[in-house]
C-alpha positions as CSV (number, residue, x, y, z in Angstrom):
1,M,299.9,94.0,328.3
2,G,300.9,90.8,330.4
3,A,304.4,91.6,329.6
4,V,304.1,95.2,330.9
5,I,302.4,93.8,334.2
6,Y,305.2,91.4,334.6
7,S,307.9,93.6,334.1
8,F,306.3,96.3,336.6
9,F,306.1,93.9,339.5
10,T,309.4,92.0,339.0
11,G,311.2,95.1,339.7
12,R,309.0,96.0,342.8
13,T,309.0,92.6,344.7
14,E,310.6,94.2,347.5
15,S,308.2,97.0,347.8
16,L,305.5,94.2,347.6
17,F,307.0,92.3,350.6
18,L,307.4,95.6,352.5
19,L,303.7,95.8,352.5
20,Y,303.5,93.0,355.6
21,D,306.0,95.1,357.4
22,I,304.6,98.6,357.2
23,P,301.7,100.3,359.1
24,L,298.1,100.1,357.2
25,K,298.2,103.9,356.2
26,Q,301.8,103.5,354.6
27,A,300.7,100.2,353.0
28,I,297.3,101.8,351.7
29,G,299.4,104.8,350.0
30,L,302.3,102.3,348.7
31,M,299.5,100.3,347.0
32,G,297.9,103.3,345.6
33,S,301.2,104.6,344.2
34,L,302.0,101.0,342.6
35,I,298.4,101.0,340.9
36,I,298.7,104.5,339.6
37,D,302.2,103.6,338.3
38,L,301.0,100.3,336.7
39,G,298.0,102.3,335.2
40,I,300.1,104.7,333.5
41,R,302.1,102.0,332.1
42,L,299.1,100.1,330.9
43,A,297.7,103.1,329.2
44,A,300.9,104.0,327.4
45,A,301.1,100.5,326.2
46,Y,297.3,100.7,324.9
47,I,298.5,103.7,323.4
48,V,301.5,102.3,321.6
49,I,299.2,99.4,320.4
50,A,296.2,101.4,319.3
51,A,298.7,103.4,317.0
52,I,300.4,100.4,315.7
53,D,296.8,98.8,315.0
54,L,295.6,102.0,313.3
55,I,298.4,102.2,310.7
56,Y,297.8,98.4,310.2
57,Q,294.2,98.8,309.5
58,R,294.7,101.7,307.3
59,R,297.4,100.0,305.0
60,K,295.2,96.7,305.0
61,F,292.1,99.0,303.9
62,H,294.0,100.5,301.2
63,K,295.6,97.1,300.0
64,D,292.0,95.9,299.9
65,M,290.6,98.5,297.9
66,M,293.5,98.3,295.4
67,M,291.6,96.1,292.7
68,T,293.9,93.7,290.6
69,K,294.4,94.3,286.7
70,Q,291.6,91.5,286.2
71,E,289.2,93.4,288.9
72,V,289.5,96.5,286.8
73,K,289.1,94.7,283.8
74,D,285.8,93.0,285.1
75,E,284.7,96.3,286.7
76,Y,284.8,98.1,283.2
77,K,282.9,95.3,281.6
78,N,280.1,95.8,284.2
79,S,280.0,99.3,284.1
80,E,280.5,99.6,280.2
81,G,279.5,96.6,279.0
82,D,281.8,93.8,277.3
83,P,283.8,95.3,274.6
84,A,283.4,91.7,272.5
85,V,279.8,92.1,272.9
86,K,279.6,95.5,272.0
87,G,281.5,95.0,269.2
88,A,279.6,91.9,268.0
89,Q,276.3,94.3,268.5
90,K,277.7,97.0,266.5
91,R,278.5,94.7,263.6
92,R,275.0,93.4,263.8
93,M,273.4,96.7,263.5
94,M,275.6,97.7,260.7
95,E,274.8,94.6,258.9
96,A,271.0,95.2,259.5
97,S,271.7,99.0,258.5
98,R,273.5,97.8,255.2
99,R,270.9,95.2,254.2
100,R,268.0,97.8,254.6
101,M,270.3,100.3,252.5
102,M,270.5,97.6,249.8
103,Q,266.7,96.9,250.1
104,Q,266.1,100.7,249.2
105,L,268.7,101.1,246.6
106,P,266.4,99.8,243.6
107,E,264.4,102.9,244.2
108,A,267.0,105.1,243.5
109,D,266.9,107.5,240.4
110,V,270.7,107.4,240.4
111,V,273.7,106.3,241.6
112,I,276.6,109.2,241.6
113,T,280.1,107.6,241.5
114,N,283.7,108.6,241.8
115,P,284.0,106.1,240.1
116,T,286.1,103.6,241.9
117,H,286.0,104.5,245.7
118,F,282.6,106.3,246.5
119,A,279.1,105.5,245.4
120,V,276.1,107.3,246.4
121,A,272.3,106.4,245.6
122,I,270.0,109.4,245.3
123,K,266.1,109.4,245.1
124,Y,263.7,112.1,244.5
125,D,260.2,112.0,245.0
126,A,258.7,115.5,245.0
127,D,255.6,114.3,246.9
128,E,257.5,113.1,249.7
129,N,260.7,115.3,250.1
130,D,261.5,118.9,249.3
131,A,264.8,117.8,248.2
132,P,266.6,114.5,246.9
133,I,267.6,112.1,249.9
134,V,270.5,109.8,249.8
135,V,269.2,106.0,250.5
136,A,272.5,104.4,250.0
137,K,276.1,105.2,250.0
138,G,279.5,103.3,250.6
139,A,283.2,103.3,249.9
140,D,285.5,100.7,248.1
141,Y,284.0,97.3,248.4
142,L,280.7,98.7,249.5
143,A,280.7,101.1,246.5
144,Q,281.2,98.3,244.0
145,K,278.5,96.5,245.7
146,I,276.2,99.4,245.1
147,K,277.0,99.5,241.8
148,E,276.5,96.0,241.1
149,V,272.8,96.0,242.7
150,A,272.2,99.3,240.7
151,R,273.0,97.4,237.6
152,E,270.8,94.6,238.3
153,N,267.8,97.0,239.0
154,N,268.7,99.3,235.9
155,V,269.4,102.3,238.1
156,E,271.6,104.7,236.3
157,I,275.2,105.0,237.4
158,V,276.7,108.7,236.7
159,E,280.5,109.3,237.4
160,N,281.0,112.7,239.0
161,K,283.9,112.6,241.2
162,P,283.7,115.8,243.3
163,L,279.9,115.5,244.0
164,A,280.3,111.7,244.9
165,R,283.0,112.7,247.3
166,M,281.0,115.8,248.7
167,L,277.8,113.6,249.2
168,Y,279.8,110.8,250.7
169,T,281.4,112.9,253.2
170,N,278.9,115.4,254.1
171,V,275.3,113.5,253.9
172,E,274.4,110.2,255.8
173,V,271.9,107.8,254.5
174,G,268.2,109.0,255.1
175,E,269.3,112.6,254.9
176,L,268.2,115.2,252.3
177,V,270.6,116.6,249.9
178,P,272.0,119.9,251.9
179,P,271.1,123.4,249.7
180,E,274.8,123.8,248.5
181,L,274.4,120.6,246.4
182,Y,271.1,121.1,244.9
183,K,272.4,122.4,241.7
184,A,274.9,119.8,241.2
185,V,272.5,117.0,242.0
186,A,269.6,118.6,239.9
187,E,271.9,118.8,236.9
188,V,272.6,115.0,237.4
189,L,269.0,114.0,237.7
190,A,268.2,116.1,234.7
191,Y,270.6,113.9,232.7
192,V,269.3,110.8,234.0
193,Y,265.6,111.8,233.5
194,H,266.7,113.0,230.0
195,L,268.1,109.4,229.0
196,Q,265.2,107.8,230.7
197,G,262.8,109.7,228.3
198,K,261.1,111.3,231.3
199,V,261.9,115.0,230.2
């Protein structure tokens, strides 16, 4: 703004010196004209500065709003939870679920296997449930562990590949056997009860 004022007056020094030599009325008119011209120039300068400042502030705002990769990660952790912590919690929950499953396994009537990949433990208590219930299931290593615990607790192990696969795929631990598998499971239970002399 100082530069605008300086450039304005340096080009009009002669007009300023004339003020001493001209009548008062003309001097007032000349002063008014100079002030209006200066005001227009200052207003134009203010508009230019305001436009530049607006562009700068917008760019600065967008830059400030853009988050770094680390900030995005931190934001995700705060909103969704730390993936490492969530993973550890999930592992603990799975381990607790597995322990409960293994504790219920000795109560099973039979473990149906495929025989190497799947093992599903079934329990049937007519007083408690209308259908047999899956008390444990596992694949590969866990399947071998289920069979091991079953042998230790004298739970019968019966090989039935299609039934083991169907039960493992379609029935979760704690769920009742679905009606479409009643007949196949009933045949296995009847076989086990016959071996145990219950029928």
